[in-house]
C-alpha positions as CSV (number, residue, x, y, z in Angstrom):
1,M,22.2,-56.6,-70.7
2,D,19.7,-57.5,-73.5
3,V,17.5,-54.5,-74.0
4,S,14.5,-56.8,-74.7
5,N,14.2,-57.5,-71.0
6,G,10.8,-56.8,-69.5
7,L,7.7,-55.0,-70.6
8,R,9.1,-51.9,-72.4
9,D,5.7,-51.1,-74.0
10,V,5.5,-47.7,-72.2
11,A,8.0,-45.1,-71.2
12,I,8.3,-42.2,-68.8
13,V,8.8,-39.0,-70.9
14,G,8.4,-36.2,-68.4
15,V,9.1,-35.4,-64.7
16,G,8.4,-32.1,-62.9
17,A,8.4,-30.8,-59.4
18,T,7.8,-27.7,-57.3
19,P,10.3,-26.5,-54.8
20,Y,10.2,-28.5,-51.6
21,Y,9.0,-26.7,-48.4
22,K,9.3,-27.4,-44.7
23,R,5.9,-28.1,-43.1
24,G,3.7,-25.0,-43.4
25,G,6.0,-23.3,-45.9
26,S,4.0,-23.7,-49.1
27,A,1.2,-21.4,-48.0
28,P,-0.7,-19.5,-49.4
29,Q,-0.5,-21.9,-52.4
30,T,-3.1,-24.6,-52.4
31,N,-2.7,-28.3,-53.2
32,L,-4.3,-27.7,-56.6
33,E,-1.8,-25.0,-57.4
34,L,1.2,-27.1,-56.3
35,A,0.0,-30.1,-58.3
36,G,-0.7,-27.9,-61.3
37,K,2.7,-26.4,-61.3
38,A,4.3,-29.9,-61.1
39,I,2.2,-31.1,-64.0
40,L,3.1,-28.1,-66.2
41,A,6.8,-28.7,-65.3
42,A,6.5,-32.3,-66.4
43,C,4.9,-31.3,-69.6
44,E,7.6,-28.8,-70.3
45,D,10.2,-31.5,-69.6
46,A,8.5,-33.9,-72.1
47,G,8.0,-31.2,-74.7
48,I,4.2,-31.5,-74.9
49,S,1.2,-29.3,-74.3
50,V,-0.7,-29.9,-71.1
51,K,-3.8,-30.2,-73.4
52,E,-2.3,-33.5,-74.6
53,I,-2.9,-35.2,-71.3
54,D,-5.9,-37.5,-71.5
55,G,-5.3,-39.7,-68.4
56,F,-4.7,-39.4,-64.7
57,A,-3.3,-42.3,-62.6
58,Y,-3.4,-41.5,-58.9
59,Y,-2.5,-43.4,-55.8
60,S,-3.3,-43.1,-52.1
61,G,-6.9,-43.0,-53.1
62,A,-6.2,-39.7,-55.0
63,G,-5.2,-38.3,-51.7
64,A,-3.3,-35.0,-51.6
65,G,-1.3,-35.7,-48.5
66,Y,-3.3,-36.0,-45.3
67,G,-7.0,-34.9,-45.3
68,D,-7.2,-33.5,-48.9
69,K,-8.1,-35.0,-52.2
70,M,-7.2,-34.4,-55.9
71,D,-10.0,-34.2,-58.4
72,T,-9.5,-34.7,-62.2
73,A,-12.3,-32.2,-63.0
74,D,-10.3,-29.5,-61.1
75,F,-7.2,-30.2,-63.1
76,M,-9.1,-30.1,-66.4
77,E,-10.7,-26.7,-65.6
78,T,-7.5,-25.2,-64.1
79,L,-5.1,-26.4,-66.8
80,G,-7.4,-26.3,-69.8
81,I,-7.3,-30.1,-70.5
82,P,-10.1,-30.6,-73.1
83,E,-10.9,-34.3,-72.6
84,V,-9.9,-37.1,-70.3
85,T,-10.5,-40.7,-71.3
86,F,-9.0,-42.4,-68.2
87,T,-8.9,-41.5,-64.5
88,A,-8.4,-43.9,-61.7
89,S,-6.5,-44.3,-58.4
90,L,-4.8,-47.1,-56.6
91,T,-5.5,-47.9,-52.9
92,S,-3.0,-47.6,-50.1
93,G,-0.9,-44.6,-49.2
94,G,2.7,-44.3,-50.3
95,G,2.6,-48.0,-51.1
96,G,1.1,-47.1,-54.4
97,A,3.8,-44.7,-55.5
98,A,5.6,-47.0,-57.8
99,G,2.5,-48.9,-58.7
100,S,0.8,-45.8,-60.0
101,I,3.1,-46.0,-63.1
102,G,1.7,-49.5,-63.6
103,L,-1.8,-48.0,-63.5
104,A,-0.8,-45.5,-66.1
105,R,0.7,-48.4,-68.2
106,A,-2.5,-50.4,-67.9
107,A,-4.5,-47.5,-69.4
108,I,-2.1,-47.0,-72.2
109,V,-1.7,-50.7,-73.2
110,A,-5.5,-51.1,-73.0
111,G,-6.0,-48.1,-75.4
112,D,-7.9,-46.1,-72.8
113,A,-5.5,-43.2,-72.9
114,T,-2.3,-42.0,-74.7
115,T,-0.7,-39.6,-72.3
116,V,-1.1,-40.2,-68.6
117,V,0.1,-38.1,-65.7
118,T,0.7,-39.3,-62.1
119,V,0.9,-36.6,-59.5
120,M,1.3,-36.4,-55.7
121,T,1.0,-33.2,-53.7
122,L,1.4,-32.8,-50.0
123,Q,0.6,-30.0,-47.5
124,Q,0.4,-30.5,-43.8
125,Q,-1.5,-27.5,-42.6
126,K,-4.6,-29.6,-41.7
127,Q,-2.8,-32.6,-40.3
128,R,0.9,-33.4,-39.8
129,L,2.2,-36.8,-40.6
130,G,3.5,-37.4,-37.1
131,S,0.1,-37.6,-35.5
132,V,-2.3,-39.0,-38.1
133,F,-3.3,-42.0,-36.0
134,A,-3.9,-40.0,-32.9
135,A,-6.2,-37.7,-34.9
136,S,-8.2,-40.5,-36.4
137,A,-11.7,-41.3,-35.0
138,P,-11.8,-44.5,-32.9
139,D,-12.8,-47.6,-34.7
140,P,-12.2,-51.3,-34.1
141,I,-8.6,-51.0,-35.4
142,N,-7.6,-47.7,-34.0
143,S,-9.0,-48.7,-30.6
144,F,-6.1,-51.2,-30.4
145,L,-3.5,-48.5,-31.4
146,Q,-4.5,-45.3,-29.7
147,P,-4.6,-46.6,-26.0
148,S,-1.1,-47.9,-26.5
149,G,0.3,-44.5,-27.4
150,L,0.8,-45.5,-31.0
151,S,-0.2,-42.0,-32.3
152,G,1.8,-41.8,-35.5
153,P,3.5,-44.0,-38.1
154,G,6.9,-43.7,-36.3
155,H,5.5,-45.3,-33.2
156,L,4.1,-48.2,-35.2
157,M,7.4,-48.6,-37.1
158,S,9.3,-48.8,-33.9
159,V,7.6,-52.1,-33.1
160,L,8.7,-53.7,-36.3
161,A,12.2,-52.3,-35.9
162,R,12.6,-53.7,-32.4
163,R,11.3,-57.1,-33.6
164,H,14.0,-57.1,-36.4
165,M,16.6,-56.3,-33.7
166,H,15.3,-59.1,-31.5
167,L,15.2,-61.8,-34.3
168,Y,18.4,-61.0,-36.1
169,G,20.7,-58.9,-33.8
170,T,20.3,-55.8,-35.9
171,R,21.9,-52.7,-34.3
172,R,21.0,-49.1,-34.2
173,D,24.4,-48.6,-36.0
174,A,22.7,-49.9,-39.1
175,F,19.9,-47.3,-38.9
176,A,22.5,-44.7,-38.3
177,E,24.4,-45.7,-41.4
178,I,21.2,-45.3,-43.5
179,A,20.5,-41.9,-42.1
180,I,24.1,-40.7,-42.5
181,S,24.6,-42.0,-46.0
182,T,21.2,-40.6,-47.2
183,R,22.1,-37.2,-45.7
184,E,25.4,-37.3,-47.6
185,N,23.6,-37.7,-50.8
186,A,21.4,-34.7,-50.2
187,L,24.3,-32.2,-49.5
188,N,24.6,-31.1,-53.1
189,R,20.9,-31.2,-54.0
190,P,19.6,-27.6,-54.6
191,K,16.1,-28.5,-53.5
192,A,17.0,-30.6,-50.5
193,I,15.6,-29.6,-47.1
194,Q,18.6,-31.0,-45.1
195,K,22.0,-30.0,-46.4
196,K,24.1,-30.2,-43.3
197,P,26.3,-33.3,-42.8
198,L,25.1,-35.8,-40.2
199,T,27.7,-37.5,-38.0
200,K,27.4,-40.7,-36.1
201,E,27.8,-38.8,-32.9
202,E,24.9,-36.4,-33.8
203,Y,22.8,-39.4,-34.8
204,F,23.1,-41.1,-31.4
205,S,22.6,-37.7,-29.7
206,G,19.3,-37.2,-31.5
207,R,16.3,-37.2,-29.3
208,M,14.5,-40.5,-28.9
209,I,11.0,-40.4,-30.4
210,A,9.9,-44.0,-30.4
211,D,12.5,-46.4,-29.1
212,P,14.6,-47.6,-30.9
213,L,13.9,-44.8,-33.4
214,C,15.4,-41.3,-32.9
215,L,14.8,-38.0,-34.7
216,Y,17.1,-39.0,-37.6
217,D,15.3,-42.3,-38.3
218,F,12.2,-40.3,-39.3
219,C,11.5,-38.9,-42.7
220,L,11.0,-35.1,-43.1
221,E,7.6,-33.4,-42.8
222,T,7.6,-31.4,-46.0
223,E,5.3,-30.0,-48.7
224,G,5.4,-29.8,-52.5
225,A,4.3,-31.7,-55.6
226,V,5.9,-34.1,-58.1
227,A,4.4,-35.2,-61.4
228,V,5.4,-37.9,-63.9
229,I,4.1,-38.4,-67.5
230,T,3.9,-41.8,-69.1
231,T,3.1,-42.6,-72.8
232,S,3.5,-45.5,-75.2
233,A,7.0,-46.5,-76.2
234,E,6.2,-45.7,-79.8
235,R,5.0,-42.2,-79.1
236,A,7.9,-41.6,-76.7
237,K,10.4,-41.8,-79.5
238,D,9.1,-38.4,-80.9
239,L,9.3,-36.4,-77.7
240,R,11.9,-34.1,-76.2
241,Q,13.6,-36.5,-73.8
242,K,15.1,-39.9,-74.4
243,P,12.4,-42.4,-73.3
244,V,12.9,-44.2,-70.0
245,P,11.2,-47.6,-70.5
246,V,9.1,-49.3,-67.8
247,V,10.8,-52.7,-67.6
248,A,8.7,-54.1,-64.8
249,V,6.1,-52.9,-62.3
250,A,4.0,-54.6,-59.6
251,H,1.5,-53.7,-56.9
252,G,-0.1,-55.8,-54.2
253,G,1.2,-58.1,-51.5
254,R,0.4,-61.1,-49.2
255,R,-2.4,-61.2,-46.6
256,E,0.1,-62.3,-43.9
257,W,1.7,-58.9,-44.0
258,G,-1.7,-57.2,-44.1
259,R,-2.0,-53.9,-42.3
260,A,1.7,-54.2,-41.5
261,F,2.8,-51.7,-38.9
262,A,-0.8,-51.0,-37.9
263,W,-1.3,-54.6,-37.2
264,Y,0.8,-57.1,-35.2
265,G,-0.7,-60.5,-35.9
266,M,1.9,-61.5,-38.5
267,P,4.1,-64.6,-38.2
268,D,7.9,-63.9,-37.9
269,E,8.5,-64.6,-41.6
270,Y,6.5,-61.5,-42.4
271,F,6.6,-59.5,-39.1
272,A,10.0,-57.9,-39.4
273,S,9.8,-57.3,-43.1
274,S,8.8,-54.6,-45.6
275,G,6.2,-56.8,-47.2
276,N,7.9,-56.4,-50.6
277,A,9.2,-60.0,-51.1
278,P,6.1,-61.0,-53.3
279,I,6.6,-57.7,-55.3
280,A,10.2,-58.4,-55.8
281,A,9.4,-61.9,-57.1
282,R,7.0,-60.5,-59.7
283,L,9.5,-57.8,-60.8
284,W,12.2,-60.3,-61.3
285,Q,9.9,-62.6,-63.2
286,Q,8.6,-59.8,-65.5
287,S,12.1,-58.5,-66.2
288,G,14.3,-61.5,-66.2
289,L,16.6,-59.6,-63.9
290,T,17.9,-60.2,-60.4
291,A,19.0,-57.8,-57.6
292,E,22.5,-58.1,-59.0
293,D,21.4,-56.3,-62.2
294,I,20.1,-53.3,-60.4
295,D,22.5,-50.3,-60.5
296,V,20.7,-47.9,-58.2
297,A,17.9,-48.4,-55.7
298,L,15.4,-45.8,-54.7
299,L,13.9,-47.4,-51.6
300,Y,10.9,-45.8,-49.8
301,D,12.5,-44.4,-46.7
302,H,9.8,-43.0,-44.4
303,F,11.8,-44.7,-41.6
304,T,15.4,-46.0,-41.7
305,P,14.5,-49.6,-40.7
306,M,12.3,-50.0,-43.8
307,V,15.2,-49.4,-46.0
308,L,17.1,-52.2,-44.4
309,M,14.1,-54.6,-44.6
310,Q,13.5,-53.7,-48.3
311,L,17.1,-54.6,-49.1
312,E,16.4,-58.0,-47.7
313,D,13.1,-58.5,-49.4
314,Y,14.5,-57.5,-52.8
315,G,17.5,-59.9,-52.4
316,F,20.3,-57.5,-52.1
317,C,21.2,-59.4,-49.0
318,G,19.8,-62.4,-47.1
319,K,16.9,-62.4,-44.7
320,G,18.2,-61.0,-41.4
321,E,21.5,-59.9,-42.9
322,G,20.3,-56.3,-43.6
323,G,22.1,-54.8,-40.6
324,E,25.5,-56.2,-41.4
325,F,25.0,-55.4,-45.1
326,V,24.2,-51.7,-44.4
327,E,27.0,-51.3,-41.9
328,S,29.5,-52.6,-44.4
329,G,28.9,-49.4,-46.5
330,A,27.2,-51.3,-49.3
331,I,24.5,-48.7,-49.8
332,R,26.9,-45.7,-50.2
333,Y,26.8,-43.7,-53.4
334,R,30.6,-43.6,-53.4
335,G,32.1,-47.0,-52.9
336,G,28.9,-49.0,-52.3
337,S,27.8,-52.1,-54.2
338,I,24.2,-50.8,-54.5
339,P,23.8,-47.0,-54.2
340,V,20.6,-46.3,-52.3
341,N,18.6,-43.1,-52.4
342,T,21.1,-41.0,-54.3
343,H,18.8,-38.0,-54.2
344,G,18.8,-37.9,-50.4
345,G,15.4,-39.6,-50.1
346,Q,12.6,-38.7,-47.8
347,L,15.0,-38.6,-44.9
348,S,17.0,-35.7,-46.2
349,E,15.7,-34.3,-49.5
350,A,11.9,-34.1,-49.2
351,Y,8.9,-36.4,-48.3
352,I,6.3,-36.2,-51.1
353,I,4.9,-39.7,-50.4
354,G,7.2,-41.6,-52.7
355,M,7.2,-39.5,-55.9
356,T,10.7,-38.1,-55.5
357,H,12.0,-41.6,-55.8
358,I,10.3,-42.0,-59.2
359,K,11.7,-38.7,-60.4
360,E,15.2,-39.7,-59.3
361,A,14.9,-43.1,-61.0
362,V,14.0,-41.4,-64.3
363,E,17.0,-39.0,-64.0
364,Q,19.4,-41.8,-63.2
365,M,18.2,-43.6,-66.3
366,R,18.6,-40.5,-68.4
367,G,22.1,-40.0,-67.1
368,T,21.3,-36.6,-65.8
369,A,21.0,-37.2,-62.0
370,I,23.0,-34.9,-59.7
371,N,24.6,-38.0,-58.0
372,Q,24.7,-40.0,-61.2
373,V,25.6,-43.7,-61.0
374,K,28.1,-44.3,-63.8
375,D,26.8,-46.5,-66.7
376,A,23.5,-47.3,-64.8
377,E,21.2,-49.5,-66.8
378,F,18.5,-50.4,-64.3
379,A,16.9,-48.5,-61.5
380,L,14.6,-49.9,-58.8
381,A,12.0,-47.7,-57.1
382,T,9.6,-48.8,-54.4
383,G,6.3,-47.7,-52.9
384,G,5.9,-47.1,-49.2
385,P,5.9,-50.2,-47.0
386,A,3.3,-49.2,-44.4
387,A,0.2,-51.3,-45.2
388,L,-0.9,-53.3,-48.2
389,P,-0.7,-52.9,-51.1
390,V,3.0,-52.1,-51.7
391,S,4.7,-51.6,-55.0
392,G,7.9,-51.7,-57.0
393,L,9.1,-50.4,-60.4
394,I,12.1,-51.1,-62.6
395,L,13.1,-48.5,-65.1
396,G,15.7,-49.1,-67.9
397,S,18.2,-46.7,-69.2
398,A,17.1,-44.2,-71.8
399,A,17.2,-45.5,-75.4
């Protein structure tokens, strides 16, 4: 593939992470402490001083999980960063994970910053993921959800999953394959929360939480932090790691998908989808690539059906064909045509609101991933399909 494909004006040069903890396990550390440790680890990876950071590109409204916020001034004081020339955040929750690298790029290309860090940290002492909607104050939107028993994201996702099954004949066997193959990828990961093999029998014996979604269709409730450092392609050449260029990045979406699984007024074309089709079109246009050129896909997997729907939206298979595609073994690390979530994803490694996917994409392009895809040239990473905006990112192999 011609290395001139795509943007390639910035590159990721550092990634860092804390250990991953089960819900409640990171105490007495604070979100600030976890995020600071991840940033320092990313700086060490890049071979730079933390004092060289002059930009912050957040997402999820600079949210630190559920109910907390991150503040640039806190990081400057705690880490000794002397001056920041750019600080901004994307809207949406995990939908901005991949797009946050685009925000970092925008600052660098515009000349507003030289070394930008993106960080996500998550603790769930104040509020656990599984009940965030039930805990929200009533308003004109929540008043439609709460009386229906839709108390958490999984309950909302179940409606879209059932619609996909109704429209296209998708079976729970496809969801099982996603859960099982993802778990298999986590078995040799030192930091992974789940390292016990998952069988099909165990999957179908899992307790039903929101029909048709059982326990194993849900991502983990975990804690920890991940940070990523982006700089210009020119400066990246002089740093410790081989640069991982940003080939394409997009953030946004169509009004018809709207509030997605917190809103059920979409036409069928958009209803049973991940809302990523417009993002895919922009990525392919920017890069000159197609789904066939992607060697490894890190797809936001807060729930198994969204992996299937993203495979359709990005063109790895046709609309409505995701179930058969997954059941064929196509997403397996060993023997599949498009290895998916080689790190174990949010279903089995850890849920840090999308940042583990960016970290894995970088390691795959460096050729240092634990479950390395041989001769991988391009990695796709996506931001969480939950509500608009959503995002996607293509990274190229290290120069």
